[in-house]
C-alpha positions in Angstrom: 1.4 -4.9 17.3 1.6 -2.8 14.2 5.1 -1.6 15.2 6.2 -5.3 15.7 4.9 -6.1 12.2 6.9 -3.3 10.7 10.0 -4.4 12.5 9.7 -7.9 11.1 9.0 -6.6 7.7 12.1 -4.5 7.7 14.3 -7.5 8.7 16.6 -9.1 6.2 15.5 -12.5 4.8 18.2 -14.2 6.8 17.0 -12.7 10.2 13.4 -13.3 9.4 14.1 -16.9 8.6 16.0 -17.4 11.8 13.2 -15.8 13.8 10.6 -18.1 12.2 12.8 -21.1 13.0 13.0 -20.0 16.6 9.2 -19.8 16.9 8.8 -23.2 15.3 11.4 -24.8 17.6 9.9 -23.5 20.8 6.4 -24.7 19.8 7.7 -28.2 18.8 9.8 -28.6 21.9 6.9 -27.8 24.2 4.5 -30.2 22.3 7.1 -33.0 22.2 7.9 -32.7 25.9 4.2 -33.0 26.9 3.6 -36.0 24.6 6.9 -37.6 25.6 6.1 -37.3 29.4 2.6 -38.6 29.0 3.5 -41.6 26.8 6.8 -42.4 28.4 8.5 -42.5 24.9 12.2 -42.0 25.0 12.1 -41.3 21.3 9.7 -38.5 21.7 11.6 -37.1 24.7 14.8 -37.3 22.6 13.1 -35.2 19.9 11.9 -32.8 22.6 15.5 -32.3 23.7 16.5 -32.0 20.0 13.9 -29.3 19.4 14.9 -27.4 22.6 18.4 -27.3 21.3 17.0 -26.2 18.0 15.5 -23.2 19.8 18.8 -22.4 21.5 20.6 -22.7 18.2 17.9 -20.5 16.5 18.5 -17.8 19.2 22.2 -18.1 18.5 21.7 -18.0 14.8 19.5 -14.9 15.1 22.1 -13.1 17.1 25.0 -14.3 14.8 23.1 -13.2 11.6 22.6 -9.7 13.2 26.3 -9.5 14.0 27.4 -10.7 10.6 25.3 -8.0 8.9 27.1 -5.2 10.6 29.3 -3.2 8.3 33.1 -3.2 8.8 34.5 -1.0 11.5 37.9 0.1 12.8 38.3 -3.1 14.9 36.8 -5.5 12.3 38.0 -4.2 8.9 37.0 -7.3 7.0 33.5 -7.3 8.5 31.8 -9.6 11.0 30.9 -12.5 8.7 32.7 -15.1 10.8 30.1 -14.7 13.5 27.9 -17.0 11.5 30.6 -19.7 11.5 31.2 -19.3 15.3 27.5 -19.7 15.9 27.4 -22.8 13.7 30.4 -24.3 15.5 28.7 -23.7 18.9 25.5 -25.3 17.5 27.6 -28.4 16.6 28.8 -28.6 20.2 25.2 -28.4 21.5 24.1 -31.2 19.1 27.0 -33.4 20.1 26.0 -33.0 23.8 22.4 -33.9 23.0 23.4 -36.9 20.9 25.5 -38.3 23.7 22.7 -37.9 26.3 20.1 -39.5 24.0 22.5 -42.4 23.2 23.3 -43.0 26.8 19.7 -43.1 27.8 18.8 -45.4 24.9 21.5 -47.9 25.7 20.5 -47.8 29.4 16.9 -48.7 28.4 18.0 -51.4 26.1 20.2 -53.0 28.8 17.4 -52.8 31.5 14.8 -54.3 29.3 11.4 -53.1 28.4 10.1 -49.7 29.5 6.5 -48.7 29.6 5.6 -46.7 26.5 2.0 -45.8 25.7 1.8 -45.1 21.9 -1.4 -43.0 22.0 -3.1 -41.7 18.9 -2.1 -38.1 19.7 1.6 -39.2 19.8 1.2 -40.3 16.1 -0.7 -37.1 15.2 2.0 -35.0 16.8 4.8 -36.7 15.0 3.0 -36.4 11.7 2.6 -32.7 12.2 6.2 -32.4 13.2 7.2 -34.0 9.9 5.4 -31.3 8.0 7.0 -28.5 10.0 10.5 -30.0 9.8 10.2 -30.3 6.0 9.0 -26.7 5.6 11.7 -25.1 7.8 14.4 -27.3 6.3 13.4 -26.1 2.8 13.1 -22.4 3.8 16.4 -22.3 5.7 18.4 -24.1 3.0 17.0 -21.9 0.2 17.7 -18.6 2.1 21.1 -19.9 3.3 22.2 -20.8 -0.2 20.8 -17.6 -1.7 22.7 -15.4 0.8 25.7 -17.8 1.3 24.8 -17.8 5.0 26.6 -20.5 7.0 24.4 -20.2 10.1 21.2 -20.7 8.1 22.7 -23.6 6.1 23.7 -25.1 9.4 20.1 -24.8 10.6 18.9 -26.4 7.4 21.0 -29.5 8.0 20.0 -29.5 11.6 16.3 -29.4 10.6 16.9 -32.2 8.0 18.3 -34.4 10.8 15.1 -33.5 12.8 13.0 -34.8 9.9 14.9 -38.1 9.7 14.8 -38.4 13.5 11.0 -37.8 13.6 10.6 -40.6 11.0 12.6 -42.9 13.2 10.5 -42.0 16.2 7.3 -42.8 14.3 8.8 -46.2 13.3 9.7 -46.8 16.9 6.1 -46.0 18.0 4.8 -48.4 15.4 7.1 -51.1 16.6 6.0 -50.6 20.2 2.4 -50.7 19.1 3.2 -54.0 17.4 4.7 -55.4 20.6 8.3 -55.2 19.6 10.4 -54.8 22.8 12.9 -51.9 22.7 11.6 -50.4 19.5 11.3 -47.0 21.1 14.9 -47.1 22.5 16.3 -48.2 19.1 14.5 -45.2 17.5 16.0 -42.9 20.1 19.5 -44.4 19.4 19.0 -43.8 15.7 18.1 -40.1 16.5 21.3 -39.8 18.5 23.4 -41.1 15.6 21.7 -38.7 13.2 22.3 -35.8 15.5 25.9 -36.7 16.1 26.6 -37.0 12.3 25.0 -33.6 11.7 27.1 -32.2 14.5 30.4 -33.6 13.1 29.5 -32.3 9.6 28.7 -28.8 10.9 31.9 -28.7 13.0 34.2 -29.9 10.2 32.8 -27.5 7.6 32.9 -24.4 9.8 36.3 -25.2 11.3 37.6 -25.2 7.7 36.1 -21.7 7.1 37.5 -20.4 10.4 40.9 -21.8 9.4 40.6 -20.0 6.0 40.7 -23.2 4.0 40.4 -22.4 0.3 37.1 -23.7 -1.2 37.9 -26.6 -3.5 38.3 -25.5 -7.1 37.5 -21.8 -6.4 41.0 -20.5 -6.9 41.2 -22.3 -10.3 37.9 -20.7 -11.4 39.1 -17.2 -10.4 42.4 -17.7 -12.2 40.6 -18.7 -15.4 38.4 -15.7 -15.1 41.3 -13.3 -14.6 43.3 -14.7 -17.5 40.6 -13.5 -19.8 40.8 -9.9 -18.7 42.1 -7.4 -21.1 45.5 -6.1 -20.1 46.5 -9.2 -17.9 49.6 -10.9 -19.3 50.1 -13.3 -16.4 48.3 -14.6 -13.3 51.0 -15.1 -10.8 49.1 -16.0 -7.6 45.5 -16.5 -6.4 44.5 -16.8 -2.8 40.9 -17.2 -1.7 38.9 -17.8 1.4 35.3 -17.5 2.4 33.5 -16.1 5.5 30.0 -14.9 6.1 28.7 -15.7 2.7 31.4 -13.6 1.0 34.6 -14.6 -0.8 37.9 -12.8 -0.1 40.3 -13.1 -3.0 43.9 -11.9 -3.3 45.1 -11.9 -6.9 48.6 -11.0 -8.2 48.8 -10.2 -11.9 51.5 -9.3 -14.3 50.9 -6.3 -16.7 53.1 -4.8 -19.3 55.9 -2.6 -18.0 54.8 0.1 -20.4 51.3 0.4 -18.8 50.9 3.7 -17.0 49.3 4.0 -13.5 45.9 4.8 -14.8 45.8 2.0 -17.4 47.1 -0.5 -14.7 44.3 0.7 -12.4 41.7 0.1 -15.1 43.0 -3.4 -15.5 42.8 -3.9 -11.8 39.1 -2.7 -11.8 38.4 -5.2 -14.7 40.0 -8.0 -12.7 37.9 -7.2 -9.6 34.7 -7.3 -11.7 35.7 -10.5 -13.4 36.1 -12.2 -10.0 32.8 -11.0 -8.8 31.1 -12.1 -12.0 32.5 -15.6 -11.5 32.1 -16.2 -7.7 29.4 -13.7 -6.6 29.8 -11.3 -3.6 33.5 -10.9 -3.0 36.1 -8.5 -1.6 39.0 -8.6 -4.2 42.5 -7.3 -3.7 44.6 -7.0 -6.8 48.4 -6.6 -6.7 50.1 -5.6 -10.0 53.6 -6.5 -10.9 55.5 -5.6 -14.1 56.2 -8.4 -16.6 58.3 -8.6 -19.7 56.2 -11.5 -21.0 55.4 -11.3 -24.7 57.2 -7.9 -25.1 58.7 -7.0 -28.4 62.3 -5.7 -28.6 61.2 -2.1 -29.1 59.0 -2.4 -26.0 61.9 -3.7 -24.0 63.9 -0.6 -25.0 61.1 1.7 -23.9 60.7 -0.2 -20.6 64.5 0.1 -19.9 64.2 3.9 -20.5 61.5 4.1 -17.8 64.0 3.1 -15.2 66.3 6.1 -16.0 65.7 9.3 -14.0 65.7 12.3 -16.2 64.4 10.6 -19.3 60.9 12.0 -19.9 59.9 9.9 -22.9 61.3 7.8 -25.8 60.0 7.3 -29.3 61.2 6.3 -32.8 62.8 3.2 -31.4 64.6 0.9 -33.9 66.3 -2.4 -33.2 68.8 -3.1 -36.0 70.6 -6.4 -36.8 74.2 -6.3 -38.1 77.3 -8.4 -38.4 78.5 -7.0 -35.1 75.3 -7.8 -33.3 72.3 -5.7 -32.4 72.2 -1.9 -32.5 69.5 0.3 -31.1 68.5 3.8 -32.2 65.9 6.0 -30.4 64.8 9.5 -29.6 64.8 10.5 -26.0 63.3 13.7 -24.5 65.2 15.3 -21.6 64.7 18.5 -19.8 65.4 21.5 -22.0 67.5 23.2 -19.3 69.9 20.3 -19.0 73.5 21.1 -19.9 75.4 18.7 -22.0 77.5 17.9 -18.9 74.3 16.9 -17.2 73.0 14.9 -20.2 76.1 12.7 -20.5 75.5 10.6 -17.3 71.8 10.2 -18.1 72.6 8.9 -21.6 75.3 6.6 -20.1 72.8 5.2 -17.7 70.2 4.8 -20.5 72.6 2.9 -22.7 73.6 0.6 -19.7 69.9 -0.2 -19.0 69.2 -1.0 -22.6 72.3 -3.2 -22.7 71.2 -5.1 -19.6 67.7 -5.5 -21.0 69.0 -7.6 -23.9 72.4 -7.8 -25.6 73.2 -5.0 -28.0 76.5 -3.9 -29.5 75.7 -0.2 -29.9 73.1 2.3 -28.7 72.6 5.7 -30.5 70.4 8.3 -28.8 68.9 11.4 -30.4 68.2 13.9 -27.6 65.2 16.2 -27.9 64.4 19.0 -25.4 61.3 18.8 -23.2 59.8 22.1 -22.0 57.6 21.3 -18.9 57.0 24.9 -18.1 56.7 26.3 -21.6 54.7 29.6 -21.8 51.3 29.4 -23.6 51.3 29.6 -27.3 49.3 32.4 -29.0 47.3 32.0 -32.3 48.8 34.5 -34.8 47.0 33.2 -37.9 45.0 36.5 -38.2 47.8 38.8 -37.2 50.3 37.3 -39.7 48.2 36.4 -42.8 51.1 36.1 -45.2 52.8 33.6 -42.9 49.6 31.6 -42.6 49.0 31.7 -46.3 52.4 30.2 -47.1 51.9 27.5 -44.5 48.4 26.7 -45.9 49.8 26.5 -49.5 52.6 24.2 -48.4 50.1 21.8 -46.8 47.7 22.0 -49.7 50.6 21.1 -52.1 50.8 17.7 -50.5 47.2 16.9 -49.6 45.1 19.1 -51.9 41.7 20.4 -50.8 41.4 23.0 -48.2 43.3 21.8 -45.1 42.9 23.5 -41.7 46.1 25.3 -40.8 46.8 27.4 -37.6 50.0 29.2 -36.8 51.1 29.8 -33.2 53.9 31.7 -31.6 55.3 30.6 -28.3 57.9 33.2 -27.3 60.5 32.9 -30.0 59.2 29.6 -31.2 57.0 29.3 -34.3 54.6 26.3 -34.4 52.3 25.2 -37.3 49.4 22.9 -36.6 47.4 21.3 -39.3 44.7 18.7 -39.7 44.5 16.9 -43.1 42.4 14.1 -44.5 44.0 10.8 -45.3 42.9 7.7 -47.1 40.6 5.7 -44.8 42.0 2.4 -46.1 45.6 3.4 -45.5 47.6 2.0 -42.6 49.1 4.0 -39.7 52.4 3.8 -41.5 50.8 5.3 -44.6 49.3 8.1 -42.6 52.7 8.8 -41.0 54.3 9.1 -44.4 51.7 11.7 -45.4 52.4 13.6 -42.2 56.1 13.5 -42.8 55.7 14.9 -46.3 53.5 17.7 -45.0 56.0 18.5 -42.3 58.9 18.7 -44.8 56.8 21.0 -47.1 56.0 23.4 -44.3 59.7 23.5 -43.1 60.8 24.3 -46.7 58.2 27.1 -47.0 58.8 28.7 -43.6 62.2 29.4 -42.1 62.6 29.1 -38.3 59.7 26.7 -37.7 60.3 25.0 -34.3 57.7 22.3 -34.7 55.1 21.1 -37.2 52.2 19.1 -35.8 50.2 17.2 -38.4 47.0 15.4 -37.6 45.9 12.9 -40.3 42.2 12.0 -40.0 
C-alpha cells in the first residue's frame, strides 16, 4: 500500500489527474447501471453507457499521457506528444458511437409510446451526487490540461462537461416522469445523445487540425512580432508554427547583417529562440539565418562585398567618395604576406568586380597590407633596450603629457611599439582616433624602422 502511494505521488500531474478520472468513471458507471436497471430509466442507462465510455477514455488518456511524456528517441525525434491527440481522436469516435446508440434507443421508445420508468428517490440522489463529481472532475481536468497544454486532459474536461449537462437533462427527465409527462425520460436521453455527439465532433475537429499541423490562429503573428524586437534581427522572412503534445514547434527565418560573424549570428539565434519561448511558452524553435543588405550603409556594402573574395582576410578604412564621374571607393585590404604581386593581382581584380556589382562605382582604389597568420611571438625588449624605450616614451608623452604606458617588442626583424594613453572622456571615437594618429606619427618620427605602432586610447 505504501509503495502504491509513493508511485502515485511520483506521477506527473497529468497522469495523476487521468488516474483519478478513471476511478471516478468506473464508480459512476457502476452506480448508474444499477439505478438504470432498477428504475428502467433510459436516461440513467444512457448516462451509465456514457460513464463506461468515460472509463475507457480515461484508460486511453492515461496511456497516451504516459507515451507523450517519453523523451525524444531515434525513431521519434520530435517527441511523442501527438499520442495525446490520437487518444483524443479515438475518444471522439467512442463518444460518437455512444451518441448514436442512445439516440436510436430514445427514438425507438418515443415511437413505441410510454415505457415503465420508476423515478425512485435514490435515482434522484444518485444524479445529484453525479453532478457534484462531474463538476469537480471537469474543473480539475480543464485546469491541469490548460496548465500543461495537454490535449488529452482538455478532451476529458469537455467530455466531463457534457456529462454534467447530460446529468442535468436526466434529472429533468426524471422530474417530468414523476409529473406524469409521457416520454420525458426518452427526451432526456435524446438530449444526452445530442450533447455527446456535439462534444465528439468538437474533439475530432480540434485534434484533426493538430494532427494535420494546422497553425494555431494568430500564433505566427505573435511570434513574428516577438522576433522583430530581438537585437540583431533586421528582417523576419518566414514563420511557420504548429502544436503537438502541449508544445509549440516554430521554424523562423531571419535576416541578419552580412557583416555579422558566425558567433554573433549564433547569439542572435539564441535570443530569437528565447523570445519565442517567452511569448508562447514551451516550444522547440528552429532558427534559420540568411544574410540581408537591409539598412546597410555604403561602407558596409563594400565590406560585405570583400567577404565574398577568397584571399581577402580583412578590410578597413573604407571611404565612398562622390565625384563628377560617379562614385569612387578607397579601402585597405589585408592579404597574405607571402602572396606575390602576381598572385595579388587576380584577388584585387575580383575584389573590384564584387564592389562594382554591389553598387555602381566608377573607380576602386585598394591599399594592400600584409597579414602574417603564422608570425613568430613578439618579445618584450623594454628592459633590454632602455634607450629605445625612453625615446618611444618621450615621443608619446610629447603628444599626451603625463606618464603613458609604453612597451617595446621585437618580432624577428620587426619592431613594435605598444602604448596606452588617456583620452578626453567626452571626446568622440573620431577624436580618440585623431589622438592615436598623432601619437603614431610622433613615435615613427622618433624611431626609425618601426613596423607598427599600436595606440590604445582609454
